[in-house]
C-alpha positions in Angstrom: 0.0 0.0 0.0 1.1 3.6 -0.7 0.0 5.9 2.0 -1.1 9.5 1.3 0.7 10.6 4.4 3.0 9.1 7.0 3.2 11.0 10.3 6.3 10.4 12.4 5.7 10.7 16.2 2.8 9.8 18.5 2.9 12.7 20.9 0.1 15.3 21.0 1.3 17.2 18.0 1.5 14.1 15.8 -2.0 12.9 17.0 -3.5 16.4 16.5 -2.1 16.6 13.0 -3.4 13.1 12.2 -6.8 14.2 13.6 -6.9 17.4 11.6 -5.9 15.6 8.4 -8.6 13.0 8.9 -11.2 15.7 9.4 -10.1 17.6 6.3 -9.4 14.7 4.0 -11.5 11.8 5.3 -10.6 9.6 2.3 -6.8 10.0 2.8 -4.8 6.9 3.7 -2.8 8.1 6.8 -0.2 6.1 8.9 1.1 7.3 12.2 4.4 5.7 13.4 5.5 5.8 17.1 8.8 4.2 18.3 7.4 3.5 21.8 4.9 0.8 22.7 2.4 3.5 23.8 1.5 7.0 22.8 2.5 10.3 24.5 5.6 8.9 26.4 7.8 11.9 26.2 7.2 15.6 26.2 3.4 15.2 26.0 3.1 12.8 28.9 5.5 14.5 31.2 4.4 18.1 31.1 2.6 20.1 33.8 -0.9 19.9 32.1 -1.3 23.7 31.8 -3.5 25.2 29.1 -1.3 28.2 28.4 -2.7 31.6 27.6 0.2 32.9 25.4 1.1 35.9 27.5 4.8 35.4 27.2 5.2 35.3 23.5 5.9 37.9 20.9 2.7 39.3 19.3 2.1 37.8 15.9 4.3 34.8 16.5 3.1 31.2 16.1 3.3 30.7 19.9 1.2 33.8 20.7 -1.5 33.1 18.1 -1.6 29.4 18.6 -1.7 29.7 22.4 -4.5 32.2 22.4 -6.6 30.2 19.9 -5.4 26.9 21.2 -6.4 27.5 24.8 -10.0 28.1 23.5 -10.0 25.2 21.1 -8.5 22.8 23.7 -11.4 23.8 26.1 -13.9 23.3 23.4 -12.4 19.9 22.5 -12.6 18.8 26.2 -16.2 20.1 26.5 -17.2 18.2 23.3 -15.7 14.9 24.4 -16.3 15.0 28.1 -12.7 15.3 29.2 -11.9 16.9 32.6 -10.4 20.4 32.6 -10.6 23.6 34.5 -10.1 27.2 33.5 -8.7 28.4 36.9 -6.5 31.3 35.8 -3.0 32.0 37.0 -1.1 34.6 38.8 2.3 35.9 37.6 3.8 37.8 40.5 6.7 40.0 41.4 8.3 39.3 44.7 10.8 42.2 44.5 10.5 45.8 43.5 13.1 45.5 40.8 10.8 42.9 39.0 8.0 45.4 38.6 9.1 46.8 35.2 9.2 43.2 33.8 5.8 42.4 35.3 4.3 45.6 33.7 5.9 44.6 30.3 4.1 41.2 30.6 0.9 42.9 31.4 1.2 45.0 28.2 2.2 42.0 26.2 -1.0 40.3 27.4 -3.0 43.3 26.2 -1.2 43.1 22.8 -2.0 39.4 22.6 -5.7 40.2 23.3 -5.8 38.2 26.5 -8.0 38.7 29.6 -5.4 40.1 31.9 -5.6 42.4 34.9 -3.2 43.9 37.4 -3.7 42.8 41.0 -2.5 44.3 44.3 -0.9 42.1 47.0 -4.2 42.1 48.9 -6.1 41.0 45.7 -3.5 38.3 45.1 -3.9 37.0 48.6 -7.7 36.7 48.0 -6.9 34.3 45.2 -3.9 32.6 46.8 -4.0 33.1 50.6 -0.5 31.8 51.2 1.2 33.8 48.5 3.6 36.7 49.2 4.2 39.3 46.5 4.6 43.0 45.8 2.3 43.0 42.7 0.8 40.6 40.3 -1.0 40.0 37.0 -3.9 37.6 36.7 -4.4 35.8 33.4 -8.0 34.5 33.4 -7.8 32.1 30.4 -5.1 29.8 31.8 -6.3 26.3 32.7 -5.4 22.8 33.5 -6.0 19.5 31.8 -4.6 15.9 31.4 -3.0 15.8 28.1 -2.6 12.1 28.1 -6.4 11.9 28.2 -6.5 14.3 25.3 -4.1 12.1 23.3 -6.2 9.1 24.0 -9.3 10.8 22.6 -7.4 12.1 19.6 -6.2 8.5 19.0 -9.7 7.1 19.2 -11.0 9.7 16.8 -8.2 9.2 14.4 -8.5 5.4 14.5 -12.2 5.6 13.8 -11.7 5.8 10.0 -10.9 2.7 7.9 -8.1 4.5 6.0 -6.2 5.4 9.2 -3.6 3.3 11.0 -1.3 3.7 14.0 1.7 1.4 14.4 3.5 1.4 17.8 7.0 0.1 18.6 8.4 1.1 15.3 11.4 3.4 15.1 11.7 5.5 12.0 15.3 5.4 10.8 15.2 7.9 8.0 13.1 9.3 5.2 14.4 8.7 1.7 12.3 10.7 -0.7 8.9 9.0 -0.5 10.2 6.0 1.4 10.0 5.8 5.2 12.6 3.3 6.5 11.8 1.9 10.0 13.1 -0.7 12.4 10.4 -3.0 11.0 9.5 -2.4 7.4 9.7 0.3 4.7 6.6 2.3 4.0 5.8 4.1 0.8 4.2 7.5 1.2 3.2 10.3 -1.1 4.0 12.7 1.8 5.6 12.7 5.2 5.0 14.9 8.3 7.7 14.9 10.9 6.4 15.4 14.5 9.3 13.5 16.2 9.7 16.0 19.0 13.1 15.4 20.7 14.4 13.8 17.5 12.7 16.1 15.0 16.0 17.8 13.9 17.7 14.5 13.2 14.7 13.3 11.2 14.8 16.5 9.1 18.5 16.2 8.5 18.1 12.5 7.6 15.6 13.6 5.0 18.2 16.0 3.5 17.1 19.2 5.0 19.0 21.7 7.1 16.8 23.0 9.9 19.5 25.5 10.8 19.1 24.6 14.5 19.8 21.6 16.7 17.8 20.2 19.6 19.5 20.6 22.9 17.7 18.7 25.7 17.0 20.4 29.0 15.6 18.3 31.9 12.9 19.9 34.0 13.0 18.5 37.5 9.9 18.7 39.7 8.7 18.1 43.2 5.2 17.6 44.4 3.6 18.9 47.5 2.9 16.0 49.9 -0.5 15.0 50.7 -2.1 17.3 53.2 -0.2 20.4 51.9 -2.0 20.9 48.6 -4.2 23.5 50.2 -1.3 25.9 50.0 -2.0 26.4 46.3 -5.4 27.1 44.8 -4.6 27.8 41.1 -1.3 28.4 39.4 1.5 30.7 40.7 4.3 31.8 38.5 7.3 34.2 39.1 8.2 36.9 36.6 10.5 35.0 34.1 13.8 36.0 32.6 12.7 37.2 29.2 16.0 36.0 27.6 15.2 32.4 28.4 12.4 30.0 27.4 12.0 28.7 31.0 9.3 30.3 33.2 11.1 29.8 36.6 10.2 27.6 39.5 6.4 27.8 40.0 3.4 26.1 41.5 0.9 24.3 39.3 -2.3 22.6 40.6 -3.0 19.6 38.5 -6.3 18.4 37.3 -6.2 15.5 39.8 -5.8 17.9 42.7 -2.1 17.4 43.3 0.5 20.3 43.1 3.6 20.3 41.0 6.5 22.5 42.1 9.1 23.4 39.5 10.7 22.9 37.1 14.4 23.3 37.7 16.0 23.3 34.2 19.4 21.6 33.6 21.2 20.3 30.6 20.3 16.6 29.9 23.0 14.3 28.7 20.5 12.2 26.8 17.6 13.4 24.7 15.3 11.2 26.7 17.3 11.7 30.0 14.6 11.8 32.7 17.0 10.9 35.5 20.1 12.6 36.6 22.2 9.5 35.8 20.8 9.0 32.3 23.5 9.3 29.7 23.9 8.8 25.9 27.4 9.0 24.4 25.9 9.9 21.0 23.7 12.7 22.4 26.4 14.1 24.7 29.0 14.2 21.9 26.5 15.9 19.7 25.8 18.5 22.3 29.4 19.2 23.2 30.4 19.2 19.5 27.8 21.8 18.6 29.2 25.4 18.6 25.7 26.8 19.2 25.6 25.1 22.6 28.9 26.6 23.7 27.8 30.1 22.6 24.6 29.7 24.5 26.3 28.4 27.6 28.8 31.3 27.6 25.9 33.8 27.6 24.2 32.1 30.6 27.0 30.8 32.8 25.5 32.3 36.0 21.9 31.1 35.2 23.2 27.6 34.3 25.3 27.4 37.5 22.2 28.4 39.6 20.1 25.7 37.9 22.7 23.1 38.4 23.2 24.0 42.1 19.4 23.9 42.7 19.3 20.5 41.1 22.0 19.2 43.5 20.7 20.8 46.7 17.0 20.6 47.6 17.4 23.5 50.1 18.1 25.8 47.2 15.0 24.5 45.4 12.9 25.1 48.5 14.3 28.6 48.9 13.1 29.5 45.4 9.6 28.2 46.2 9.6 30.2 49.5 10.0 33.4 47.6 6.4 32.7 46.5 4.9 30.8 49.4 7.1 31.2 52.6 5.2 28.4 54.4 6.6 25.7 52.1 9.2 23.6 53.9 11.6 20.9 52.7 9.5 18.1 54.3 6.5 19.3 52.2 8.2 18.2 49.0 8.4 14.8 47.5 10.3 14.0 44.2 8.2 14.0 41.1 8.7 12.8 37.5 11.0 14.9 35.3 10.4 16.0 31.7 12.8 16.9 28.9 12.3 20.1 26.9 13.4 19.8 23.2 14.9 23.3 22.8 16.1 24.2 19.3 19.4 26.2 19.4 20.8 28.1 16.4 24.5 27.8 15.5 25.0 31.3 16.8 23.8 30.3 20.3 20.4 31.9 19.9 17.4 30.1 21.1 14.7 29.4 18.5 11.9 31.2 20.4 9.0 30.2 18.1 7.7 27.0 16.6 9.8 26.0 13.6 8.1 24.4 10.7 10.0 23.6 7.5 8.4 22.6 4.2 9.6 21.0 1.1 7.7 19.2 -1.7 5.7 16.3 0.0 7.2 16.9 3.4 6.5 19.1 6.5 8.8 19.1 9.4 7.9 20.4 12.8 11.4 21.1 14.2 10.8 23.1 17.3 7.6 22.5 19.3 8.4 22.5 23.0 6.0 24.1 25.5 3.3 25.4 24.9 3.0 22.9 22.1 0.4 20.8 24.0 -1.8 23.8 24.4 -1.4 24.7 20.7 -1.6 21.2 19.4 -5.0 21.5 17.8 -4.0 24.7 16.1 -0.6 23.3 15.0 -2.4 20.3 13.7 -4.8 22.4 11.7 -2.0 24.6 10.4 0.1 21.7 9.3 -3.0 20.1 7.6 -3.5 23.2 5.7 0.2 23.4 4.7 0.2 19.7 3.8 -2.4 20.3 1.2 -0.1 22.9 -0.4 3.1 20.9 -0.4 1.7 17.5 -1.4 1.6 16.4 -4.9 -0.8 13.7 -6.1 -2.7 13.1 -3.0 -6.1 11.5 -3.6 -4.9 9.1 -6.4 -4.6 5.4 -5.6 -2.2 2.7 -6.6 
């Protein structure tokens, strides 16, 4: 069989893309390949479950537009299919006077991105979060929480409902050669290929003969959870004012849809693209990172920040101190280790971070080469966008052999 489209990657972006294609082209033969034995194992299944608003992102960027529209479409999707979610809002707070200009800049950006934002005083912030300490805050009403694994399961069910659609698990894609997809099992013929391989998306693009002009550098996000009996300290989501030069949002509190509370993440370099534990190591991945000039240029710009993150990773007391800037009542014994995630961050050769989603097209191929957070929030919008672009780059779809 010759497939009209082969999608590489069974995370939420791949599944949402498959779903969008199946809705727009119900007669198309679509194959989705995932190297693990289950879906949503990596970035999707290890994120904090936040439905992001898009307040942090440059107006007009993919991230800003897809977050704003995606938060609404994700809520509609959950409502339509009976999935649990909550639009609880979040607070971004300044804990020092010198953070106030950055907080005000975020507020103005929220207005530019057409988001429901409002300034809050310390007293108003404590009405929302009674245990919080701050000097000022911004509330973003459209932020919510959801279980993205459940979203993926529903997308999978909807995608699989059509006779022309197929999902194959436990099959690693080795490379794409023109319209042939070589895997650890068999070779598939495809009129088009969509690369949603996440942590391995840049390698997949290069293997297909493209230069994404960036390389994935993995950063492990390390979390703690509040122990049972202490979840009352957090009602919604509490974030500090982030460093605008970095894609990380700082150590924060996130109430999950199951009622638990995540604290973090700490962000450190991972020596394996799927390195979820401090001892995880891949020689290939490490040599690739250390041999990449863009990494060293990035590291030289953020030596102090990198050192602070590494120390906080090694010493729990420093992690606790960061949390206490927001909620002073939190103590070390309140925290239990949680699962870590890995952010697939694309870095340019000059050391600059790719701060927007990176999509590359060629005839019969679309490569999603940078889709870290907030990609889960944006997944339905990314899927629709890729499905639109797919129709433009694909030749001969609809014919049969």
